[in-house]
N, C-alpha and C positions, 0 to 999 in steps of 0.2 A: 543430428545434435545433438550436442553432451550436455547429459542433466546435473543441476544440481541443486542440494537441500537452501529451503528457502521454510524460515521460521520465523512468525510473526508473535512476540509474547506482550501483552498489557499487564497492567495490574493485576487484571482476574483472572489471568490465564493465559496459556499458548490457545491461539485463534487460527493459525494454519503452521501448520509442520508437513510438510509433504516434498519429493522430487519435483523442482520445474522444470520446462526450459530457459523461461530468463524474466527479469522485473522489470518497471520501471520505476522509479520512488524520486520521490520530491524533497532533494536535497535544498541544504538551508542556502545555496549556490545557484539551485535550478536540478531541476529534473535531470537526471541521471540513468542508463538503462545498465543492465549487470547480469552478467553471460556466465558460463562455471568456464574458469579459466582467469577469469579478473584479477588486476593485481589489489591486491589487500587496501584497506584503506578502514577510517572512521571516517561518520561525518552527523552533522545534528540534522535530524530530518524536519522540513516545516509542515503547517497545516494542510493537507494535499489528500492525495488519491493513491495509493500505491497498486502496478496492473499486473497480474502475475500472467504466463503463461503457462498453462501448467501440461504435462507430462502427455498429453492425450491432446494439445493447439487448441484447448478450453481458453476464456481470456475470462479474470476471474476480477472485481476490482475491492478496493478494503479503502474507505475513507478513513481518514487519521488526523490526527491533535497535535503530529508530533513527538519527538523523541531521537532515537540516536540509533544508526546501522553498523554493520561491525560487516566487510564484505570480507571474505578469505577466497583462494582458489577453488575451494569446491560448495563454502556452505557463505549464504548468506545470514545473519543475523537482524530483524527490527525490533528493538525494544520501545513500545510507545505507548507513553499517555493515556490513549482510548483509541477504540475502533471500532468499524461496523463494516461489517464486509455486505460487499451488498449481489445478488446473485440475483441477474436479471430471468433463472429459471423459478425465483423461489417462486410460491402460491403468495406472499407476502411482501411483493417487491414496494409497493409504494408506501408498507413500513419502514421498509428498508431505508430507505431513499431520502426520508424522512428524516429519518435520527440521524445518514448520513449528513445531513444539512445541518442539524443543529448541535453534529457534532463540531462540523466545522464551524459556526459561526461565534462557537463557544471556545474559540481557540484563542480569540483575542483579535487585536487589528485587524479593518482588514485590509488585505491587499493584493496585488497582481494572481499571487499563488493560488489563495483562498479561492477568489475570481476564478482562475483555471479548473481547479478541482469543482468549486460549482458545475464550473459549463461541462463538464469529466459527470458528473453527476446525471445534471438535464436530460444529457443526452441518451443515459441507459433507461429512463424514463420512456 
């Protein structure tokens, strides 16, 4: 499988910058997946969970509270207001899950996207 670069940036700095196989992103019009060679686009992001498949076929999740994404054929850039990485193998998973839920709660109105993101976070627990 062809790889592409993914970068996730917050006001505090870069939280992810690596080559990946694919990423699923919570766009303002619904979730969408991106693979290498995807058509170029720019989209708003809703609060939700970015799901990343690394080049080692490991799945990572990052809860976000909104922003925008710029997709190019070989690179995807997510600029987000806030993010919490959720590492299922981490030693402090409970804290990461609680922080992710709090980030989503602060994102604003309760809607289907936030409910879906909360469900994804609960499944990681």
